[in-house]
C-alpha positions in Angstrom: 5.8 11.0 -11.4 7.5 12.5 -8.4 3.9 12.1 -6.4 3.9 8.3 -7.4 7.5 7.8 -5.6 6.5 10.0 -2.8 3.7 7.6 -2.2 5.9 4.4 -2.6 8.4 5.8 -0.2 5.6 6.4 2.5 4.5 2.4 1.8 8.9 1.4 2.0 8.6 3.4 5.4 5.8 1.6 6.8 7.0 -1.5 6.0 10.4 -0.5 8.1 8.0 0.0 11.1 6.7 -3.5 10.5 9.9 -5.0 11.2 9.6 -7.5 14.5 11.6 -5.1 16.4 8.7 -2.5 16.7 5.9 -5.1 17.3 4.7 -5.6 20.3 2.0 -8.0 21.6 -1.4 -6.9 21.0 0.0 -3.2 20.8 -0.3 -2.8 17.0 -1.6 -4.8 14.2 -1.6 -5.5 10.8 -4.1 -5.9 7.6 -3.0 -7.0 4.3 -5.5 -6.6 2.1 -6.7 -7.3 -1.6 -10.2 -6.2 -3.2 -11.1 -7.3 -6.6 -14.4 -6.0 -8.4 -14.4 -7.6 -11.8 -17.1 -6.6 -14.8 -18.7 -9.9 -16.3 -21.5 -8.1 -18.1 -22.9 -4.2 -18.1 -24.9 -4.7 -14.8 -22.7 -7.8 -13.2 -19.5 -8.3 -12.0 -17.4 -10.4 -9.3 -16.4 -9.3 -5.5 -13.5 -11.1 -4.7 -11.5 -10.0 -1.3 -8.5 -11.8 0.7 -7.8 -10.3 4.4 -4.3 -11.4 6.2 -5.0 -9.9 9.7 -2.5 -9.9 12.2 -1.6 -10.0 16.2 1.0 -7.9 15.7 2.4 -4.8 13.3 4.7 -7.4 11.6 2.9 -10.1 9.5 4.0 -13.0 11.5 1.4 -13.5 14.1 -2.0 -14.1 12.2 -5.1 -13.3 13.7 -7.6 -14.0 11.2 -7.5 -15.5 7.7 -11.1 -13.6 5.9 -11.9 -15.1 2.2 -14.7 -13.3 0.7 -16.5 -13.5 -2.6 -19.7 -12.1 -3.9 -22.2 -11.5 -7.2 -22.6 -7.8 -7.7 -25.7 -6.1 -9.5 -25.3 -2.9 -10.9 -28.6 -0.8 -10.2 -27.0 2.4 -11.4 -23.5 3.8 -11.2 -24.4 4.6 -7.7 -26.1 2.0 -6.7 -24.7 -2.1 -6.3 -26.5 -4.8 -4.6 -24.5 -7.7 -3.6 -24.7 -11.8 -2.4 -21.9 -13.4 -1.4 -20.3 -15.8 1.2 -17.2 -15.2 3.7 -14.5 -17.8 5.1 -13.1 -16.6 8.2 -10.6 -18.6 10.4 -9.3 -16.7 13.8 -6.6 -17.5 15.9 -5.6 -16.9 19.5 -1.9 -15.0 19.9 0.9 -17.2 19.2 -1.5 -20.3 18.1 -0.3 -22.5 15.8 -1.5 -20.8 12.3 -3.0 -24.1 11.1 -5.0 -24.7 13.8 -7.8 -21.7 14.1 -9.7 -21.6 17.2 -12.7 -20.1 15.2 -14.2 -20.9 12.2 -16.9 -18.9 10.4 -18.9 -19.6 7.4 -21.0 -16.2 6.5 -23.5 -15.5 4.0 -24.4 -11.6 3.1 -26.3 -9.2 1.7 -25.1 -5.9 0.8 -26.4 -2.3 -1.1 -23.4 0.3 -1.5 -24.5 3.7 -2.7 -22.4 6.6 -3.5 -23.2 10.4 -4.0 -20.5 13.5 -4.2 -20.9 16.7 -2.7 -18.3 19.3 -4.1 -15.1 16.7 -4.9 -15.8 14.6 -2.1 -17.3 11.0 -2.8 -19.2 9.5 -0.2 -19.8 5.8 -0.2 -22.7 4.3 2.1 -22.3 0.4 2.7 -25.3 -1.5 4.3 -24.7 -5.0 4.9 -26.6 -7.9 6.6 -24.9 -11.2 7.9 -26.0 -14.6 8.6 -22.9 -16.2 10.6 -22.1 -19.9 11.4 -19.3 -19.5 14.2 -18.1 -22.9 15.2 -21.8 -23.9 14.5 -23.4 -21.0 16.8 -25.8 -19.4 14.5 -25.8 -15.1 14.8 -27.1 -12.3 12.8 -25.5 -8.9 12.6 -26.1 -5.5 10.6 -23.5 -3.4 9.7 -23.4 0.1 8.0 -20.0 2.1 7.0 -19.9 5.4 5.8 -16.7 6.4 3.7 -15.4 9.7 2.4 -13.0 9.8 -0.5 -11.1 13.4 -0.7 -8.8 13.8 -4.0 -6.0 15.9 -3.1 -3.8 16.9 -6.6 -7.3 16.3 -9.2 -10.7 17.3 -9.1 -12.0 13.4 -9.2 -9.8 10.3 -8.3 -8.4 9.2 -11.6 -4.7 7.8 -12.8 -2.0 9.8 -10.8 -4.5 11.1 -7.9 -3.5 11.2 -4.5 -6.3 11.2 -2.1 -7.8 10.7 1.4 -10.0 7.8 2.8 -11.8 7.9 6.1 -14.7 5.8 7.3 -16.6 5.1 9.9 -18.2 1.2 10.7 -21.0 0.3 13.0 -21.6 -3.3 13.8 -25.3 -4.1 15.3 -26.2 -7.5 16.8 -29.5 -9.4 17.6 -27.4 -11.5 20.2 -25.6 -10.4 22.9 -23.9 -6.8 22.9 -26.4 -4.6 20.5 -23.8 -2.5 19.6 -20.6 -4.1 20.0 -18.0 -3.1 17.1 -16.9 0.4 15.7 -14.0 1.0 13.3 -12.6 4.1 12.6 -10.4 4.4 9.5 -7.9 6.8 7.9 -5.9 6.3 4.7 -3.4 7.8 2.1 -4.2 6.2 -1.3 -2.9 6.5 -4.8 -4.7 5.8 -8.0 -2.0 4.2 -10.1 -4.2 3.4 -13.2 -7.8 2.9 -14.0 -7.9 -0.6 -12.7 -5.1 -0.5 -9.6 -5.4 1.8 -6.2 -3.3 1.4 -3.3 -4.3 2.6 0.3 -2.2 2.9 3.3 -3.6 3.8 6.8 -4.5 3.4 10.5 -7.7 1.5 11.7 -9.2 2.0 15.4 -11.2 -1.3 16.2 -13.2 -0.9 19.2 -15.0 -4.4 20.4 -17.0 -4.2 23.8 -14.5 -2.4 26.2 -11.0 -3.3 24.0 -9.5 -1.1 21.6 -6.5 -2.1 19.3 -5.0 -0.2 16.3 -3.6 -1.9 13.2 -1.9 -0.6 10.0 -3.5 -1.4 6.9 -2.2 -2.0 3.5 -4.8 -2.6 0.9 -4.7 -3.1 -3.0 -7.8 -2.9 -5.1 -7.2 -4.3 -8.4 -10.4 -4.1 -11.0 -9.9 -5.6 -14.7 -12.8 -5.7 -16.6 -13.6 -9.4 -17.7 -16.2 -8.6 -20.4 -15.4 -9.5 -23.8 -14.3 -7.1 -26.4 -15.5 -6.7 -29.9 
């Protein structure tokens, strides 16, 4: 219980930093995120995702609204295939929130593989994207390697404080081949079997431009299968 209060205090402290007094244009951004994986059958689940990304540390100047959903097929406990769709509306700094400068529709295919080395769980995410950005068609391939490191327990179960670390590379078939990289560090807490929160730092580099983001993510995975 004490560890839970420490984690909530950390979230409160970071939210104070999100006050507009601390936010300057393009210095530090903010991503507020929700992720859900909901079992509907033994081998099938639904993925849902909302990301509200901001140019500033305070969530008052929208950069992107990302909505993503998909159907997952669980090949095994350590392998998941996904077919999904994403909608992404992008805004310039200080643009009108209702008028995005760029709108993207995206279809994606994904494979997630997991394995453990000692107490560390590794997640390999391979993703292929077909993108329509303002009617311009593009292809992209992404690879993300993430590590989950439990701190106070051998595995991530209810009441576990953990570290989440990942690096992701983006590869294009048009323009610059390697155009984007994301490096992420987070502290997480597993509130229950279905609910997890991560608060972290993301460093994103796009070509020659780099930017930092505070990320707050909620994972909520209730089981939608009918109970006997």
